[in-house]
C-alpha positions, 0 to 999 in steps of 0.5 A: 813410488820409485822402482829402485831395486838395489838387490838387482841394480847393484848386484856384483858383476860376477853374480850378474854374469852368472844370472845372465848365463842361466838366462841365456842357457834357458833361452837357447834351449827353449829356442832350439827346441821350439823355434823352427827359425832358431833351430835351423839357424843354429844347425846351419852355424854348427852350434848346439845348446850344449856348446854354450858352457860359459857366457862368452860362448854366446859368440858361437851363436849366429847373428840375427838381422832386421831382414830376418823379421821382414823375410818372415813377415808378419809373425813367422818367427814368433815363439808364443802361441797366438792366444798369448800375444796381447799387443803388436807394434809395427815399424814404419817400414820405410824400406821394404816390409815393416817389422812386426813385434809381438808381446805377451803379458810378461813381455809388456811387464818386463818392458814396463819394469825396464822403463820404470827403472830407467825413469827412476834412475833419472830422478823421476817418481811420484809427484812428477807430471810426465808429458809423453810427446812421443807418438802413440800407436804402432810406434813403440815410444808413446805407450812404452813411456806411458806405462813406465811413467805410471809404474813409478807413480807419476802422473802422465800427460799423454799429449802424443805429437803435434798440436804444439801450442796446445801442448805448451798450454797444457805443460803450463796448466798441468805443471808438467815437470818432465817431457818424453819426446824426440830431441828435434821436437823438444827444440821445436817446442822451445821455439814455438813457446818463444813465438807465444811469448812463453819461456820454458825456463821461466814460465813452466815447471819443466826440468827434465826431458827423456829424449831419444829415437834419433841421434843427438849430441852433447852440444845439443844437451848443453844448448837445451839446458842453457836455453830451456833450463831442462836437463836432458837424459838420453833414452835408448831402445829399438822396436825389435828389442821391445821399444825404448828400454834403457836410459842414462841416470842422474850421473849421465855417464852412459846408458844403463843396460839392465843385465838381467833383461838384455846382454849387449856386445860390441862387434867389428861391423865388417868381420863380426868379431867381438871387441873388448870393453871400451872399443867402439863398434856395432851394438849387438843385443840379446834380450834374455827373457822375451817370450813372443819375439826372442832376439839372440845376437840382434845386430842393431847397427848403432855405433857405440862402446860398452863401459863395464865399470860401476857407475857413480850412481852405484849401479853395476850394470854395463853402460853403453856410451852415446850412439855416434852413428849407424852402420847403414847411415854412415855417408862415404864422401870422397873416401871419408866416413861421415856421420850426421851426428858428427855434423850436428856436433860441429854445428851446435858449437857455433853460436850464430847457428840455430841448430837446424840443418839438412845434409844433401849428397849428390854425385857430379861425374865421379865426385860426391858433393855434400851440401849442408844447409843450416839455419842462422840464429835469429839474433845473428841473421843480418841483411849485411852480406859480409856478416853472412859471408863470415858466418858461412866461412866459419861454418865451412872451416869448422866442418872441414876440421871436424869431418876431414872433408870439405863441404859446401855450406848454404845458410838458411833464414831462421825458421825456413828448414823443415821441423819434425814432430817424429824422427828428424830426417837430416839426410837426403842422398840423391846418389845413384849407386 
């Protein structure tokens, strides 16, 4: 079973935009009429649903922010009656209140349809065994991928996270052909398998990985394929818009955003001005058909750009390119903008390194200090001081060239840095602002 709908997925751009406008107009009227929150926001912005005469008029509508969900905790923004909400998911709430997302039956079906399309576009379907190693529960990843995988007719192995050796055994015994997890956990699985004397490439049927929930780079994609024989596909979504919803296809030329489900914009993160197609900026998303928790112009905070050209796979829906960082995760080191993803990209190009790293930022007096702790690959680790000094110099030179700022590099022994089953925490910022 494949969830391939050429009538929708290859719809001419003009027809898709007409559909998006109809959906947007309906959504705006519904929220203006029935949502106290959105009615107030639109009144404050001086905009009425009648002002939305074209799709580009979406820029007249006010932005929505994550703090809006926290300020209205737990469910004061919900637009569906209480008895129509059939599931809740809750963010981790690492800063302030968590965010609560509700779903009606239609919301869950739309989410599942979106993921089924995504998995189909990655070449998966009936006959595949998909090991879901995202967390199940309040986090959206596990259950989202689970139902999407079932929709395409695949068999699901719901391993969640943790108990890694058992996961590897089940991967072998049940002949998993694909895995869905964070990139850092996939690397961890590969290392654990090596310690068990198992080669993911040669001793398992695993050939595809649907990975996301944290930044990763093209260098990591290459390393995963070379060391594990697994083709990695980038998946994207946030809890606030439903969870993971969109992915690359087999052409791997960007992440397809299903235009009948969501409308993406790229804005200047400082001015809020809408940028042209191809320009890099902050991603803003409007979910066009959501019932329980509609999102109009939600500022996600991820930095990317949109490609509106048809994909080589034949799909005509817009694609976003790889996330290069987050507005709120960007580090400013001595006046230079530094994204952790840029550090990762530089490090993964150095064969003497294992790919695990940690960034520590502190302030001494008026100057910022940035230390990058990075593991040496087992085959490159040596007790000869000169060898390690040469690796250290190479890493420092590479990072300075990539980041335009000098950083201190500390080499770590293989296996000494933390491993993460969920989202990897790569930055420790000790500065007091």
